[in-house]
Each structure stands twice: as C-alpha cells, then as structure tokens.
Backbone bond lengths (Angstrom), bond angles and torsions (degrees), N, CA, C in turn:
res aa  C-N    CA-C-N  psi(-1)  N-CA   C-N-CA  omega(-1)  CA-C   N-CA-C  phi
1 M - - - 1.435 - - 1.550 108.02 -
2 T 1.320 115.23 133.20 1.465 118.81 179.70 1.516 109.68 -101.75
3 A 1.304 115.49 141.79 1.450 121.03 177.38 1.511 109.30 -71.79
4 S 1.326 116.26 139.25 1.462 118.91 176.46 1.521 110.72 -77.62
5 K 1.285 114.78 142.42 1.473 119.56 179.98 1.526 108.51 -83.94
6 P 1.334 116.42 143.28 1.475 118.44 174.47 1.515 110.20 -62.41
7 P 1.335 116.53 153.68 1.481 118.33 -178.89 1.538 110.21 -66.83
8 D 1.314 115.39 149.65 1.447 121.64 175.29 1.543 107.25 -70.88
9 V 1.363 116.76 113.90 1.473 119.82 -174.08 1.522 112.76 -63.40
10 S 1.310 119.48 -12.78 1.471 120.44 178.07 1.522 112.01 -82.81
11 T 1.337 118.97 -5.05 1.464 120.44 -175.71 1.533 112.73 -121.37
12 V 1.332 117.99 10.37 1.470 121.79 -179.65 1.516 110.40 -132.05
13 V 1.319 115.32 166.54 1.458 121.23 171.48 1.479 108.01 -123.13
14 V 1.307 115.98 156.63 1.454 122.44 -178.18 1.528 110.95 -73.21
15 S 1.299 117.56 141.31 1.467 120.71 179.38 1.536 109.05 -77.98
16 P 1.321 117.79 155.83 1.458 120.17 176.85 1.521 112.29 -60.23
17 E 1.327 116.78 -33.42 1.475 120.03 178.25 1.512 112.25 -63.87
18 L 1.324 116.16 -42.45 1.469 120.74 178.91 1.521 108.82 -67.28
19 L 1.320 117.75 -45.12 1.432 121.03 -179.54 1.534 111.81 -60.19
20 A 1.318 115.07 -39.62 1.511 120.36 179.84 1.480 112.38 -68.21
21 S 1.331 119.03 -17.06 1.470 121.83 -176.01 1.512 114.57 -84.07
22 M 1.338 116.27 -3.16 1.489 120.01 -178.78 1.509 110.02 -142.16
23 T 1.328 116.93 162.69 1.454 120.13 175.67 1.513 108.51 -68.68
24 G 1.303 116.12 162.30 1.440 120.30 176.58 1.522 111.70 -61.06
25 L 1.336 117.34 -40.61 1.434 121.37 177.93 1.536 111.84 -62.32
26 E 1.332 117.39 -43.37 1.452 121.07 178.05 1.539 110.27 -59.56
27 Y 1.316 114.91 -44.79 1.480 119.26 179.39 1.500 110.67 -60.69
28 L 1.285 119.47 -48.51 1.469 123.83 -178.87 1.529 111.95 -62.88
29 Q 1.304 116.54 -39.85 1.456 119.70 178.07 1.527 111.19 -64.77
30 K 1.343 116.28 -40.70 1.464 119.57 177.87 1.537 111.24 -67.95
31 M 1.311 115.04 -35.96 1.482 119.97 176.41 1.531 109.01 -64.23
32 Q 1.289 116.82 -45.18 1.472 121.42 -179.64 1.517 111.49 -60.86
33 R 1.320 117.01 -38.08 1.466 120.74 179.31 1.527 113.11 -79.54
34 G 1.337 117.59 -6.00 1.478 120.83 -179.45 1.488 113.77 83.67
35 E 1.345 118.53 11.69 1.484 121.61 178.87 1.502 111.80 -81.62
36 L 1.319 117.65 -20.95 1.457 124.38 175.74 1.503 107.92 -130.78
37 P 1.349 115.52 156.10 1.467 117.32 -178.75 1.525 112.96 -66.62
38 G 1.322 113.67 146.97 1.476 119.97 176.00 1.507 108.73 -89.20
39 M 1.294 115.43 -167.95 1.449 121.63 178.87 1.532 110.03 -76.29
40 P 1.307 120.82 128.43 1.447 121.02 178.24 1.522 113.70 -54.22
41 I 1.320 117.49 -34.23 1.469 119.61 -179.33 1.513 112.48 -66.81
42 A 1.327 116.79 -20.22 1.463 120.61 -179.33 1.522 111.62 -60.42
43 K 1.308 115.53 -33.92 1.511 119.18 177.93 1.523 110.14 -67.87
44 T 1.304 117.52 -43.54 1.465 121.49 -179.93 1.522 111.95 -61.68
45 L 1.345 116.53 -42.57 1.448 120.85 -175.07 1.515 114.57 -98.03
46 G 1.318 116.84 0.44 1.454 119.53 -179.17 1.536 112.64 66.09
47 L 1.327 116.38 34.66 1.466 120.40 -179.77 1.503 111.34 -84.53
48 E 1.347 116.24 139.63 1.441 121.98 177.01 1.535 107.91 -131.68
49 L 1.342 116.25 126.97 1.471 120.63 174.49 1.531 106.08 -73.46
50 A 1.318 115.73 105.66 1.453 120.89 -175.08 1.499 113.20 -89.10
51 E 1.351 117.38 -36.30 1.446 121.46 -176.26 1.541 108.10 -145.54
52 V 1.331 115.86 145.31 1.459 118.83 174.88 1.534 107.92 -154.76
53 E 1.305 113.82 135.97 1.459 121.70 175.84 1.538 105.47 -153.86
54 Q 1.329 115.68 172.52 1.460 119.70 -178.76 1.535 110.18 -54.47
55 G 1.338 116.18 119.30 1.460 122.38 176.19 1.554 115.45 78.56
56 R 1.297 116.80 11.84 1.468 119.07 -177.56 1.519 110.41 -153.73
57 A 1.366 114.66 137.04 1.475 120.75 177.03 1.553 107.73 -144.70
58 V 1.326 113.22 140.09 1.464 120.12 179.94 1.520 109.35 -127.26
59 F 1.328 114.84 128.71 1.475 122.12 174.00 1.515 108.24 -114.52
60 V 1.317 116.39 147.09 1.470 121.27 174.03 1.525 107.71 -123.86
61 S 1.319 114.85 151.01 1.448 121.47 179.77 1.533 108.14 -160.48
62 T 1.289 115.53 159.15 1.494 119.94 174.50 1.510 108.37 -122.49
63 P 1.336 116.19 117.89 1.482 119.29 179.26 1.524 109.47 -66.64
64 V 1.319 113.08 139.51 1.499 121.62 -179.87 1.546 109.23 -128.48
65 F 1.305 114.92 171.62 1.463 120.87 -178.60 1.538 112.81 -52.96
66 E 1.347 116.44 -36.96 1.477 119.37 -178.70 1.522 113.65 -66.32
67 H 1.332 117.95 -8.66 1.470 122.35 176.52 1.539 111.70 -94.27
68 Y 1.341 117.11 0.11 1.467 121.23 -175.39 1.527 112.02 -72.20
69 N 1.325 115.08 153.09 1.447 123.89 169.84 1.525 107.91 -95.17
70 A 1.322 116.04 -171.83 1.471 120.06 -175.53 1.529 114.44 -72.83
71 I 1.343 116.58 -13.84 1.475 117.61 -176.75 1.545 113.06 -105.22
72 G 1.330 115.31 12.11 1.470 119.90 171.53 1.520 117.40 87.19
73 T 1.320 116.63 21.51 1.460 121.23 171.48 1.520 109.12 -128.88
74 V 1.325 116.60 168.69 1.468 119.67 179.81 1.512 109.85 -67.68
75 H 1.308 115.21 134.26 1.493 123.16 -178.75 1.562 109.68 -58.21
76 A 1.320 115.87 140.29 1.450 119.56 179.33 1.534 111.60 -62.32
77 G 1.350 116.06 -24.53 1.482 118.29 178.82 1.530 111.94 -64.65
78 Y 1.332 117.13 -30.31 1.454 121.24 175.05 1.531 110.63 -60.64
79 T 1.323 115.26 -50.96 1.451 121.20 178.89 1.521 111.83 -62.03
80 A 1.334 117.07 -44.02 1.456 122.81 179.09 1.513 110.37 -61.06
81 T 1.316 118.29 -42.52 1.463 121.10 -179.03 1.544 110.99 -66.01
82 L 1.329 116.02 -43.47 1.477 117.23 177.08 1.492 112.62 -59.54
83 L 1.347 115.72 -43.62 1.490 119.84 -178.84 1.536 110.36 -69.54
84 D 1.329 117.08 -42.03 1.460 119.07 178.18 1.537 110.69 -60.41
85 S 1.302 115.90 -41.67 1.461 121.26 -179.07 1.501 112.86 -63.46
86 C 1.311 117.92 -46.66 1.466 120.05 -178.00 1.536 111.96 -70.28
87 M 1.335 116.19 -35.45 1.464 119.42 179.43 1.564 109.70 -71.63
88 A 1.324 116.31 -44.42 1.465 119.13 -179.59 1.516 111.26 -63.81
89 C 1.310 117.60 -38.77 1.475 119.91 178.52 1.513 111.22 -71.35
90 A 1.305 119.91 -29.20 1.472 122.01 174.88 1.512 106.69 -64.68
91 V 1.331 119.97 -41.80 1.458 122.45 176.23 1.522 108.86 -64.68
92 L 1.321 118.43 -50.87 1.455 122.42 -177.09 1.543 111.52 -55.81
93 S 1.330 116.20 -37.49 1.471 119.92 -176.07 1.535 110.95 -66.35
94 A 1.300 119.44 -14.69 1.449 122.38 -179.56 1.523 113.73 -102.78
95 L 1.353 116.90 6.37 1.469 120.54 -174.85 1.542 110.64 -93.46
96 P 1.330 115.92 140.55 1.462 120.02 175.99 1.528 112.17 -79.44
97 K 1.314 116.36 171.13 1.489 120.55 175.43 1.530 108.97 -54.52
98 G 1.322 113.70 146.47 1.461 119.40 174.85 1.505 115.21 81.40
99 T 1.344 117.07 6.56 1.476 118.69 178.89 1.510 109.69 -123.63
100 G 1.318 113.28 150.83 1.468 122.37 176.59 1.527 107.43 -132.99
101 F 1.284 114.61 -175.23 1.472 120.38 -179.46 1.529 109.19 -154.90
102 T 1.312 114.66 166.49 1.455 120.78 169.59 1.537 106.10 -146.00
103 T 1.332 114.36 147.33 1.458 121.26 176.90 1.546 107.81 -71.56
104 M 1.315 116.55 126.31 1.483 120.76 176.17 1.532 109.40 -93.30
105 E 1.297 117.07 -39.33 1.464 120.38 178.47 1.497 109.76 -161.15
106 F 1.333 116.65 153.92 1.456 120.05 169.07 1.523 109.13 -150.04
107 K 1.329 114.25 154.04 1.437 122.95 -178.98 1.509 108.65 -126.37
108 V 1.311 114.42 130.87 1.482 119.87 -178.65 1.554 107.37 -119.10
109 S 1.336 114.30 135.63 1.443 121.57 172.09 1.516 108.54 -114.38
110 L 1.331 116.43 117.76 1.477 123.36 -178.02 1.534 107.41 -92.32
111 L 1.320 118.39 120.93 1.429 122.17 -176.99 1.517 114.62 -100.89
112 R 1.327 117.00 -34.69 1.453 123.03 -177.23 1.530 108.94 -140.18
113 P 1.315 117.53 146.51 1.475 118.71 175.32 1.514 111.16 -71.78
114 L 1.320 116.39 147.73 1.469 123.29 172.68 1.494 109.62 -104.35
115 T 1.324 117.10 145.04 1.450 125.07 172.82 1.507 108.86 -136.52
116 K 1.337 117.85 175.93 1.432 120.33 176.87 1.529 111.25 -66.00
117 E 1.328 116.85 -18.28 1.484 120.77 177.93 1.546 111.36 -81.68
118 T 1.328 118.19 -10.22 1.455 121.27 -179.23 1.524 110.56 -61.72
119 G 1.322 116.30 -34.63 1.474 119.84 -177.72 1.509 111.01 83.45
120 I 1.325 115.33 -166.50 1.451 120.32 -175.71 1.538 110.42 -62.46
121 V 1.332 114.03 139.62 1.470 119.96 176.90 1.531 108.48 -120.84
122 R 1.321 115.15 155.82 1.469 123.35 -176.28 1.483 109.41 -125.56
123 A 1.344 116.32 120.07 1.487 123.13 178.46 1.526 107.89 -105.84
124 E 1.337 116.36 111.86 1.471 120.14 -178.35 1.494 110.88 -112.95
125 G 1.324 115.38 121.02 1.460 121.02 179.59 1.511 109.48 -106.50
126 T 1.339 115.74 139.87 1.471 122.33 179.47 1.512 109.48 -132.00
127 L 1.315 116.10 131.96 1.472 122.00 175.76 1.500 108.65 -67.77
128 L 1.317 115.63 131.98 1.483 120.36 174.68 1.518 111.47 -98.22
129 S 1.317 116.35 -42.04 1.473 121.87 -175.48 1.533 109.84 -157.34
130 R 1.336 115.39 140.61 1.477 120.42 175.32 1.494 109.29 -138.09
131 G 1.322 114.76 122.86 1.458 120.91 176.38 1.511 108.42 -112.91
132 R 1.340 115.98 -165.29 1.448 119.50 179.96 1.518 112.50 -71.72
133 R 1.341 118.24 -34.14 1.462 121.29 -175.31 1.531 114.87 -118.01
134 G 1.309 116.55 -5.37 1.493 118.79 -177.62 1.522 111.45 -153.13
135 A 1.343 112.99 160.52 1.467 121.78 177.90 1.493 108.67 -148.36
136 T 1.355 114.52 153.77 1.469 121.37 173.82 1.519 107.96 -128.79
137 A 1.320 113.67 151.25 1.474 120.63 178.17 1.520 110.05 -148.06
138 E 1.306 114.69 162.61 1.473 119.11 175.08 1.512 108.50 -124.91
139 G 1.315 115.58 157.26 1.459 120.59 179.07 1.524 110.77 -136.57
140 R 1.321 115.25 148.75 1.464 121.56 177.69 1.541 108.06 -132.92
141 L 1.309 116.27 132.55 1.458 123.17 176.42 1.503 107.61 -110.35
142 S 1.361 116.23 121.04 1.458 122.34 -177.21 1.501 110.66 -128.51
143 D 1.351 115.73 156.69 1.467 118.64 174.79 1.530 108.76 -88.24
144 A 1.321 116.85 -176.47 1.464 122.54 -175.79 1.524 112.86 -62.67
145 N 1.330 117.47 -22.17 1.464 121.05 178.85 1.522 111.26 -93.20
146 G 1.310 118.69 3.50 1.456 122.00 178.37 1.513 114.23 86.79
147 K 1.354 116.76 5.58 1.476 119.67 178.72 1.513 110.27 -71.47
148 L 1.317 117.01 128.34 1.476 122.50 -179.86 1.516 110.28 -71.11
149 L 1.347 115.87 122.48 1.462 121.54 -179.46 1.534 112.24 -101.09
150 A 1.343 115.66 -32.04 1.475 122.16 -179.66 1.496 107.87 -163.54
151 H 1.336 115.48 160.82 1.464 122.03 174.46 1.485 109.26 -144.30
152 A 1.336 116.93 163.14 1.469 120.92 -175.37 1.525 110.51 -157.80
153 T 1.349 114.45 164.32 1.445 122.19 171.67 1.547 106.71 -134.51
154 T 1.334 114.71 156.97 1.458 120.87 178.70 1.518 111.09 -140.84
155 T 1.326 114.64 157.09 1.446 122.87 170.85 1.559 105.88 -126.64
156 C 1.299 115.34 129.42 1.476 120.18 -177.74 1.507 109.69 -123.33
157 L 1.356 115.33 144.50 1.456 123.41 175.59 1.539 106.68 -92.73
158 I 1.317 115.53 130.17 1.492 121.67 177.10 1.514 108.29 -100.92
159 F 1.342 116.28 137.84 1.485 120.25 -179.92 1.532 109.50 -143.94
160 E 1.323 115.62 159.54 1.445 121.86 175.45 1.521 108.69 -89.61
161 F 1.349 114.98 144.60 1.487 119.66 175.70 1.498 109.06 -77.40
C-alpha cells in the first residue's frame, strides 16, 4: 500500500468548512507559512503575503512587462488587485471562526503610473472599522522608497458560514 501524497497547495483552494474552522488571522498566517494554499491569482501577479497581523496585511509584488496594458504602462487592474487583496486580507485578519466576507465595493485612486522599472511595490491594507455585518479598510500602494503610487478604500459584507 502506498501512502497518498498531500495535495500541492499551489493548485487547490481552501474549502469553506476549513476556513470556518479557524480565525481569519490563523488562516492567513498558515497561508503565509505555506501550510495552506494561497490565492491562485498570486501566482499570476507575483503577489507575496509579506506581513499579516490583526487588522493589517501587506503584499509585495514586482510589476513586469506581462502586466502592461496597450499603452506601455502597468494595467490599472494590477494595482486594483494588489489593493483589493491587502484590504480584504486586513478585514479577514479580524474575523472570528465561522465567519467569512465578500467585497461589496472598492474605490482606487491611481496617483502615478507603474512600469517594470518601478521595482518592488508594497500594498498595505489596514482595517478601519468592523461591525457585525460590515467592515471597511484602506489600502496604500508604495514603491521601495515609500512614494505613494495609489490608494484605495473598501466596504466588505461579513457573514456566517
């Protein structure tokens, strides 16, 4: 009899049942350590969960040519995804067992264009408010020198599994 191999965490997503069995912070910490699968889009965009704590999440990524739009700069969707991810994870990090969330809306303000020469960028999300049914967070995207490239806000709906 051969032992079955555990699934490759880069090719699966976590089930709602597993997610409901731990706090959002516990889930994110396990994801950061590679014990649970990360977001599939992280591979496409080169996202890495660099820091996580209660009410705060930081992703890093380096824009590359494959992220460009037709006019020779990084697509706004790249920036929006980084900011949505850090804000959503800031909200998730504050949720108790048995709760989930979904983004209801977010607004992004683009301040500077990104190119492959921009280098590593840091998307930091911070929880602003969490109630029983909703939460808000803000996000900031900065370059390696701390220059603000974009910022955003989000509203999330909180629900029980």
